[in-house]
MIZATI-81142 format. One record per atom (N, C-alpha, C): x, y, z; residue in one letter; atom name. Coordinates in Angstrom, 3 decimals. Layout:
N
<drendo <X Y Z> A CA>
...
END
This chain:
140
<drendo <0.806 -1.185 0.000> X N>
<drendo <0.000 0.000 0.000> X CA>
<drendo <0.854 1.255 0.000> X C>
<drendo <2.081 1.122 0.369> X N>
<drendo <2.932 2.300 0.424> X CA>
<drendo <3.144 2.840 -0.977> X C>
<drendo <2.934 4.145 -1.125> X N>
<drendo <3.143 4.770 -2.413> X CA>
<drendo <1.922 4.741 -3.320> X C>
<drendo <0.909 3.965 -2.962> X N>
<drendo <-0.310 3.919 -3.788> X CA>
<drendo <-1.417 4.711 -3.107> X C>
<drendo <-2.089 5.497 -3.861> X N>
<drendo <-3.223 6.226 -3.285> X CA>
<drendo <-4.487 5.409 -3.541> X C>
<drendo <-5.292 5.318 -2.544> X N>
<drendo <-6.525 4.551 -2.642> X CA>
<drendo <-7.676 5.526 -2.819> X C>
<drendo <-8.446 5.328 -3.851> X N>
<drendo <-9.606 6.177 -4.116> X CA>
<drendo <-10.854 5.381 -3.740> X C>
<drendo <-11.574 5.880 -2.776> X N>
<drendo <-12.775 5.182 -2.310> X CA>
<drendo <-13.991 5.526 -3.141> X C>
<drendo <-14.004 6.677 -3.739> X N>
<drendo <-15.145 7.084 -4.557> X CA>
<drendo <-14.681 8.145 -5.536> X C>
<drendo <-15.495 8.357 -6.523> X N>
<drendo <-15.229 9.462 -7.426> X CA>
<drendo <-16.396 10.442 -7.326> X C>
<drendo <-16.299 11.559 -7.969> X N>
<drendo <-17.331 12.597 -7.885> X CA>
<drendo <-18.681 12.133 -8.388> X C>
<drendo <-18.691 11.332 -9.465> X N>
<drendo <-19.960 10.860 -10.016> X CA>
<drendo <-20.662 9.913 -9.053> X C>
<drendo <-19.893 9.115 -8.377> X N>
<drendo <-20.484 8.176 -7.426> X CA>
<drendo <-21.137 8.938 -6.264> X C>
<drendo <-20.485 9.975 -5.776> X N>
<drendo <-21.029 10.782 -4.681> X CA>
<drendo <-22.337 11.451 -5.118> X C>
<drendo <-22.355 12.005 -6.322> X N>
<drendo <-23.571 12.636 -6.824> X CA>
<drendo <-24.688 11.615 -6.981> X C>
<drendo <-24.335 10.417 -7.414> X N>
<drendo <-25.333 9.367 -7.559> X CA>
<drendo <-25.927 8.946 -6.229> X C>
<drendo <-25.081 8.872 -5.213> X N>
<drendo <-25.565 8.499 -3.876> X CA>
<drendo <-26.483 9.579 -3.332> X C>
<drendo <-26.072 10.845 -3.464> X N>
<drendo <-26.885 11.953 -2.939> X CA>
<drendo <-28.199 12.049 -3.697> X C>
<drendo <-28.166 11.944 -5.025> X N>
<drendo <-29.416 12.037 -5.782> X CA>
<drendo <-30.313 10.840 -5.491> X C>
<drendo <-29.727 9.657 -5.260> X N>
<drendo <-30.529 8.494 -4.879> X CA>
<drendo <-31.183 8.681 -3.521> X C>
<drendo <-30.454 9.308 -2.601> X N>
<drendo <-31.003 9.586 -1.276> X CA>
<drendo <-32.180 10.553 -1.384> X C>
<drendo <-32.004 11.636 -2.145> X N>
<drendo <-33.096 12.600 -2.305> X CA>
<drendo <-34.279 11.993 -3.045> X C>
<drendo <-34.023 11.130 -4.017> X N>
<drendo <-35.120 10.470 -4.724> X CA>
<drendo <-35.906 9.553 -3.795> X C>
<drendo <-35.209 8.847 -2.903> X N>
<drendo <-35.924 7.962 -1.981> X CA>
<drendo <-36.738 8.772 -0.979> X C>
<drendo <-36.191 9.889 -0.497> X N>
<drendo <-36.951 10.751 0.412> X CA>
<drendo <-38.153 11.335 -0.304> X C>
<drendo <-37.964 11.804 -1.530> X N>
<drendo <-39.068 12.387 -2.301> X CA>
<drendo <-40.166 11.358 -2.560> X C>
<drendo <-39.792 10.109 -2.829> X N>
<drendo <-40.809 9.086 -3.085> X CA>
<drendo <-41.598 8.755 -1.820> X C>
<drendo <-40.939 8.785 -0.665> X N>
<drendo <-41.648 8.522 0.590> X CA>
<drendo <-42.571 9.675 0.964> X C>
<drendo <-42.128 10.908 0.751> X N>
<drendo <-42.945 12.073 1.070> X CA>
<drendo <-44.072 12.231 0.056> X C>
<drendo <-43.880 11.774 -1.164> X N>
<drendo <-44.918 11.902 -2.190> X CA>
<drendo <-46.180 11.150 -1.810> X C>
<drendo <-46.056 10.107 -1.002> X N>
<drendo <-47.242 9.376 -0.555> X CA>
<drendo <-48.094 10.226 0.373> X C>
<drendo <-47.492 11.218 1.006> X N>
<drendo <-48.226 12.078 1.924> X CA>
<drendo <-48.898 13.236 1.214> X C>
<drendo <-48.632 13.413 -0.079> X N>
<drendo <-49.212 14.524 -0.817> X CA>
<drendo <-50.617 14.164 -1.286> X C>
<drendo <-51.562 15.049 -1.078> X N>
<drendo <-52.922 14.758 -1.523> X CA>
<drendo <-53.051 14.965 -3.026> X C>
<drendo <-53.945 14.214 -3.639> X N>
<drendo <-54.220 14.449 -5.046> X CA>
<drendo <-55.146 15.651 -5.203> X C>
<drendo <-56.053 15.817 -4.262> X N>
<drendo <-56.962 16.953 -4.229> X CA>
<drendo <-57.217 17.344 -2.786> X C>
<drendo <-57.335 18.628 -2.540> X N>
<drendo <-57.709 19.148 -1.232> X CA>
<drendo <-59.052 19.826 -1.409> X C>
<drendo <-60.049 19.363 -0.687> X N>
<drendo <-61.386 19.935 -0.819> X CA>
<drendo <-61.519 21.159 0.079> X C>
<drendo <-62.579 21.928 -0.167> X N>
<drendo <-62.836 23.102 0.665> X CA>
<drendo <-63.130 22.683 2.102> X C>
<drendo <-63.747 21.526 2.272> X N>
<drendo <-64.025 21.027 3.622> X CA>
<drendo <-62.722 20.725 4.355> X C>
<drendo <-61.732 20.175 3.646> X N>
<drendo <-60.426 19.924 4.257> X CA>
<drendo <-59.756 21.231 4.684> X C>
<drendo <-59.871 22.241 3.840> X N>
<drendo <-59.267 23.542 4.155> X CA>
<drendo <-59.952 24.150 5.374> X C>
<drendo <-61.290 24.110 5.397> X N>
<drendo <-62.023 24.654 6.549> X CA>
<drendo <-61.662 23.915 7.835> X C>
<drendo <-61.569 22.606 7.759> X N>
<drendo <-61.234 21.820 8.939> X CA>
<drendo <-59.795 22.093 9.401> X C>
<drendo <-58.882 22.279 8.458> X N>
<drendo <-57.497 22.598 8.813> X CA>
<drendo <-57.421 23.957 9.511> X C>
<drendo <-58.161 24.955 8.986> X N>
<drendo <-58.210 26.258 9.656> X CA>
<drendo <-58.831 26.145 11.043> X C>
<drendo <-59.879 25.348 11.181> X N>
<drendo <-60.525 25.167 12.477> X CA>
<drendo <-59.565 24.551 13.488> X C>
<drendo <-58.846 23.523 13.060> X N>
<drendo <-57.871 22.875 13.948> X CA>
<drendo <-56.773 23.864 14.334> X C>
<drendo <-56.259 24.612 13.367> X N>
<drendo <-55.161 25.548 13.635> X CA>
<drendo <-55.598 26.652 14.592> X C>
<drendo <-56.762 27.223 14.358> X N>
<drendo <-57.247 28.300 15.233> X CA>
<drendo <-57.519 27.754 16.634> X C>
<drendo <-58.107 26.563 16.715> X N>
<drendo <-58.389 25.960 18.023> X CA>
<drendo <-57.102 25.699 18.799> X C>
<drendo <-56.092 25.168 18.143> X N>
<drendo <-54.811 24.899 18.801> X CA>
<drendo <-54.150 26.208 19.241> X C>
<drendo <-54.171 27.228 18.364> X N>
<drendo <-53.560 28.509 18.723> X CA>
<drendo <-54.270 29.172 19.903> X C>
<drendo <-55.603 29.129 19.918> X N>
<drendo <-56.358 29.720 21.031> X CA>
<drendo <-56.085 28.952 22.319> X C>
<drendo <-56.074 27.629 22.246> X N>
<drendo <-55.807 26.826 23.441> X CA>
<drendo <-54.406 27.107 23.975> X C>
<drendo <-53.423 27.248 23.096> X N>
<drendo <-52.068 27.532 23.557> X CA>
<drendo <-51.958 28.932 24.139> X C>
<drendo <-52.726 29.869 23.599> X N>
<drendo <-52.713 31.221 24.151> X CA>
<drendo <-53.355 31.245 25.534> X C>
<drendo <-54.456 30.521 25.688> X N>
<drendo <-55.143 30.497 26.980> X CA>
<drendo <-54.368 29.728 28.039> X C>
<drendo <-53.793 28.597 27.663> X N>
<drendo <-53.068 27.769 28.623> X CA>
<drendo <-51.582 28.098 28.682> X C>
<drendo <-51.114 29.006 27.804> X N>
<drendo <-49.690 29.308 27.661> X CA>
<drendo <-48.904 29.419 28.948> X C>
<drendo <-49.012 30.540 29.651> X N>
<drendo <-48.177 30.677 30.843> X CA>
<drendo <-48.642 29.806 32.010> X C>
<drendo <-49.912 29.409 32.012> X N>
<drendo <-50.448 28.649 33.127> X CA>
<drendo <-50.735 27.202 32.764> X C>
<drendo <-50.310 26.794 31.574> X N>
<drendo <-50.608 25.442 31.104> X CA>
<drendo <-49.795 24.378 31.809> X C>
<drendo <-50.234 23.155 31.647> X N>
<drendo <-49.521 22.029 32.237> X CA>
<drendo <-48.260 21.755 31.440> X C>
<drendo <-47.292 21.205 32.082> X N>
<drendo <-46.028 20.876 31.424> X CA>
<drendo <-46.266 19.781 30.394> X C>
<drendo <-45.886 20.055 29.158> X N>
<drendo <-46.047 19.076 28.090> X CA>
<drendo <-47.357 19.172 27.333> X C>
<drendo <-48.325 19.909 27.867> X N>
<drendo <-49.627 19.999 27.204> X CA>
<drendo <-49.521 20.743 25.879> X C>
<drendo <-48.764 21.852 25.859> X N>
<drendo <-48.588 22.608 24.621> X CA>
<drendo <-47.896 21.772 23.554> X C>
<drendo <-46.907 21.000 23.941> X N>
<drendo <-46.192 20.160 22.982> X CA>
<drendo <-47.095 19.056 22.441> X C>
<drendo <-47.956 18.533 23.295> X N>
<drendo <-48.929 17.530 22.858> X CA>
<drendo <-49.893 18.135 21.845> X C>
<drendo <-50.354 19.364 22.087> X N>
<drendo <-51.226 20.050 21.127> X CA>
<drendo <-50.508 20.301 19.809> X C>
<drendo <-49.217 20.643 19.868> X N>
<drendo <-48.443 20.865 18.644> X CA>
<drendo <-48.310 19.589 17.824> X C>
<drendo <-48.086 18.483 18.499> X N>
<drendo <-47.981 17.202 17.791> X CA>
<drendo <-49.309 16.850 17.124> X C>
<drendo <-50.415 17.086 17.826> X N>
<drendo <-51.733 16.833 17.240> X CA>
<drendo <-51.950 17.729 16.024> X C>
<drendo <-51.616 19.012 16.150> X N>
<drendo <-51.794 19.945 15.033> X CA>
<drendo <-50.959 19.521 13.828> X C>
<drendo <-49.729 19.124 14.060> X N>
<drendo <-48.847 18.706 12.962> X CA>
<drendo <-49.425 17.512 12.215> X C>
<drendo <-49.891 16.519 12.949> X N>
<drendo <-50.422 15.306 12.320> X CA>
<drendo <-51.727 15.599 11.584> X C>
<drendo <-52.636 16.326 12.232> X N>
<drendo <-53.953 16.569 11.623> X CA>
<drendo <-53.830 17.451 10.386> X C>
<drendo <-53.053 18.518 10.470> X N>
<drendo <-52.888 19.405 9.309> X CA>
<drendo <-52.171 18.672 8.179> X C>
<drendo <-51.199 17.837 8.511> X N>
<drendo <-50.503 17.056 7.475> X CA>
<drendo <-51.453 16.083 6.790> X C>
<drendo <-52.355 15.488 7.538> X N>
<drendo <-53.310 14.547 6.945> X CA>
<drendo <-54.351 15.272 6.093> X C>
<drendo <-54.734 16.485 6.495> X N>
<drendo <-55.757 17.215 5.753> X CA>
<drendo <-55.207 17.881 4.495> X C>
<drendo <-54.068 18.545 4.617> X N>
<drendo <-53.527 19.327 3.507> X CA>
<drendo <-52.338 18.665 2.829> X C>
<drendo <-51.843 17.589 3.391> X N>
<drendo <-50.644 16.961 2.866> X CA>
<drendo <-49.421 17.572 3.523> X C>
<drendo <-48.341 16.804 3.557> X N>
<drendo <-47.119 17.307 4.190> X CA>
<drendo <-46.544 18.453 3.369> X C>
<drendo <-46.109 19.498 4.056> X N>
<drendo <-45.450 20.633 3.417> X CA>
<drendo <-44.265 21.019 4.297> X C>
<drendo <-43.133 21.404 3.715> X N>
<drendo <-41.957 21.752 4.523> X CA>
<drendo <-42.185 22.900 5.510> X C>
<drendo <-43.185 23.746 5.275> X N>
<drendo <-43.466 24.831 6.215> X CA>
<drendo <-43.974 24.328 7.562> X C>
<drendo <-44.471 23.101 7.607> X N>
<drendo <-44.962 22.567 8.869> X CA>
<drendo <-43.821 22.299 9.850> X C>
<drendo <-42.658 21.971 9.347> X N>
<drendo <-41.530 21.649 10.228> X CA>
<drendo <-41.031 22.844 11.040> X C>
<drendo <-40.743 24.018 10.410> X N>
<drendo <-40.306 25.144 11.244> X CA>
<drendo <-41.404 25.625 12.193> X C>
<drendo <-42.648 25.490 11.792> X N>
<drendo <-43.736 25.882 12.681> X CA>
<drendo <-43.762 24.986 13.909> X C>
<drendo <-43.564 23.694 13.691> X N>
<drendo <-43.534 22.751 14.805> X CA>
<drendo <-42.373 23.057 15.746> X C>
<drendo <-41.198 23.343 15.195> X N>
<drendo <-40.023 23.639 16.007> X CA>
<drendo <-40.176 24.988 16.715> X C>
<drendo <-40.773 25.968 16.027> X N>
<drendo <-40.952 27.297 16.602> X CA>
<drendo <-41.845 27.265 17.837> X C>
<drendo <-42.733 26.300 17.908> X N>
<drendo <-43.620 26.195 19.058> X CA>
<drendo <-42.887 25.812 20.340> X C>
<drendo <-41.672 25.321 20.234> X N>
<drendo <-40.898 24.958 21.422> X CA>
<drendo <-40.088 26.136 21.967> X C>
<drendo <-40.042 27.252 21.237> X N>
<drendo <-39.324 28.437 21.692> X CA>
<drendo <-40.238 29.202 22.656> X C>
<drendo <-39.743 29.563 23.825> X N>
<drendo <-40.598 30.262 24.796> X CA>
<drendo <-41.183 31.562 24.234> X C>
<drendo <-42.413 31.814 24.568> X N>
<drendo <-43.199 32.997 24.224> X CA>
<drendo <-43.631 33.038 22.763> X C>
<drendo <-42.964 32.346 21.859> X N>
<drendo <-43.461 32.307 20.477> X CA>
<drendo <-44.587 31.292 20.338> X C>
<drendo <-44.720 30.407 21.324> X N>
<drendo <-45.812 29.447 21.253> X CA>
<drendo <-47.154 30.115 21.501> X C>
<drendo <-47.141 31.366 21.955> X N>
<drendo <-48.393 32.090 22.159> X CA>
<drendo <-48.820 32.852 20.908> X C>
<drendo <-47.998 32.858 19.878> X N>
<drendo <-48.356 33.483 18.606> X CA>
<drendo <-49.196 32.515 17.779> X C>
<drendo <-50.030 33.027 16.880> X N>
<drendo <-50.865 32.129 16.049> X CA>
<drendo <-50.076 31.513 14.893> X C>
<drendo <-49.073 30.726 15.218> X N>
<drendo <-48.192 30.174 14.190> X CA>
<drendo <-48.888 29.102 13.354> X C>
<drendo <-49.737 28.287 13.957> X N>
<drendo <-50.409 27.239 13.183> X CA>
<drendo <-51.389 27.833 12.187> X C>
<drendo <-52.090 28.884 12.574> X N>
<drendo <-53.028 29.523 11.656> X CA>
<drendo <-52.283 30.131 10.473> X C>
<drendo <-51.175 30.810 10.748> X N>
<drendo <-50.375 31.379 9.664> X CA>
<drendo <-49.793 30.317 8.762> X C>
<drendo <-49.358 29.210 9.346> X N>
<drendo <-48.788 28.117 8.557> X CA>
<drendo <-49.848 27.493 7.650> X C>
<drendo <-51.038 27.284 8.193> X N>
<drendo <-52.117 26.714 7.372> X CA>
<drendo <-52.458 27.661 6.225> X C>
<drendo <-52.477 28.953 6.488> X N>
<drendo <-52.758 29.921 5.420> X CA>
<drendo <-51.703 29.835 4.320> X C>
<drendo <-50.431 29.724 4.698> X N>
<drendo <-49.365 29.624 3.691> X CA>
<drendo <-49.425 28.308 2.923> X C>
<drendo <-49.738 27.211 3.601> X N>
<drendo <-49.817 25.911 2.930> X CA>
<drendo <-51.011 25.878 1.981> X C>
<drendo <-52.144 26.436 2.390> X N>
<drendo <-53.315 26.481 1.510> X CA>
<drendo <-53.013 27.332 0.288> X C>
<drendo <-52.318 28.438 0.488> X N>
<drendo <-51.936 29.280 -0.650> X CA>
<drendo <-51.027 28.515 -1.614> X C>
<drendo <-50.073 27.774 -1.061> X N>
<drendo <-49.176 26.982 -1.908> X CA>
<drendo <-49.943 25.893 -2.647> X C>
<drendo <-50.874 25.247 -1.979> X N>
<drendo <-51.675 24.194 -2.629> X CA>
<drendo <-52.558 24.775 -3.727> X C>
<drendo <-53.080 25.991 -3.515> X N>
<drendo <-53.885 26.628 -4.565> X CA>
<drendo <-53.032 26.936 -5.788> X C>
<drendo <-51.816 27.409 -5.556> X N>
<drendo <-50.917 27.688 -6.688> X CA>
<drendo <-50.554 26.414 -7.440> X C>
<drendo <-50.492 25.291 -6.718> X N>
<drendo <-50.204 24.006 -7.361> X CA>
<drendo <-51.435 23.444 -8.053> X C>
<drendo <-52.595 24.044 -7.813> X N>
<drendo <-53.834 23.572 -8.422> X CA>
<drendo <-54.435 22.373 -7.712> X C>
<drendo <-54.107 22.184 -6.446> X N>
<drendo <-54.601 21.022 -5.719> X CA>
<drendo <-55.886 21.291 -4.948> X C>
<drendo <-56.229 22.562 -4.721> X N>
<drendo <-57.436 22.880 -3.967> X CA>
<drendo <-58.596 22.979 -4.947> X C>
<drendo <-59.578 22.108 -4.753> X N>
<drendo <-60.749 22.131 -5.627> X CA>
<drendo <-61.826 22.977 -4.975> X C>
<drendo <-62.642 23.584 -5.809> X N>
<drendo <-63.707 24.440 -5.294> X CA>
<drendo <-64.884 23.638 -4.775> X C>
<drendo <-65.118 22.488 -5.345> X N>
<drendo <-66.229 21.655 -4.926> X CA>
<drendo <-65.693 20.340 -4.370> X C>
<drendo <-66.482 19.739 -3.498> X N>
<drendo <-66.092 18.447 -2.942> X CA>
<drendo <-66.136 17.361 -4.019> X C>
<drendo <-67.131 17.413 -4.863> X N>
<drendo <-67.266 16.448 -5.952> X CA>
<drendo <-68.046 17.117 -7.083> X C>
<drendo <-67.830 16.710 -8.301> X N>
<drendo <-68.595 17.311 -9.387> X CA>
<drendo <-70.077 16.964 -9.266> X C>
<drendo <-70.914 17.927 -9.674> X N>
<drendo <-72.358 17.717 -9.568> X CA>
<drendo <-72.812 16.611 -10.513> X C>
<drendo <-72.298 16.621 -11.732> X N>
<drendo <-72.633 15.593 -12.715> X CA>
<drendo <-71.331 15.046 -13.264> X C>
<drendo <-71.198 13.746 -13.184> X N>
<drendo <-69.979 13.102 -13.646> X CA>
<drendo <-70.268 12.369 -14.949> X C>
<drendo <-70.083 13.075 -16.067> X N>
<drendo <-70.359 12.499 -17.377> X CA>
<drendo <-69.096 12.628 -18.201> X C>
<drendo <-68.704 11.500 -18.788> X N>
<drendo <-67.549 11.525 -19.660> X CA>
<drendo <-68.014 11.724 -21.108> X C>
<drendo <-67.323 12.592 -21.798> X N>
<drendo <-67.681 12.860 -23.193> X CA>
<drendo <-67.213 11.715 -24.078> X C>
<drendo <-68.100 11.235 -24.893> X N>
<drendo <-67.766 10.188 -25.854> X CA>
<drendo <-68.228 10.633 -27.233> X C>
<drendo <-67.476 10.226 -28.194> X N>
<drendo <-67.829 10.580 -29.572> X CA>
<drendo <-68.765 9.504 -30.119> X C>
<drendo <-69.867 9.953 -30.644> X N>
<drendo <-70.860 9.037 -31.219> X CA>
<drendo <-70.844 9.227 -32.722> X C>
<drendo <-70.640 8.125 -33.433> X N>
<drendo <-70.609 8.206 -34.907> X CA>
<drendo <-71.937 7.836 -35.497> X C>
END
């Protein structure tokens, strides 16, 4: 081994490993993405966010130890299930552990930003289901 340099990887291999890692993460997170978000889902997500924010504001300084964190975990799971996972949910979840910022309406603001992003992606439908479901066929 003396005098020989050992190369464990090359640049292309490193890029392949990193891109494979990101592809596997993207495929796992893609299962959490909704195909459509209905108006009822949006309303329910806002209701959950406002309820959690109000409860944290009321119980904030006088709340039980761990109760606020339990509410944050519930909010994260419920909003993720209703609107689909979005990266904005992570900093909101972490921000709730910082003292005094947990009394701000962070979940409501996060839901508003996620709904806006979903609308731009075209995932928020105006109706829960189409009134008439008829497929057009050509008749000769």
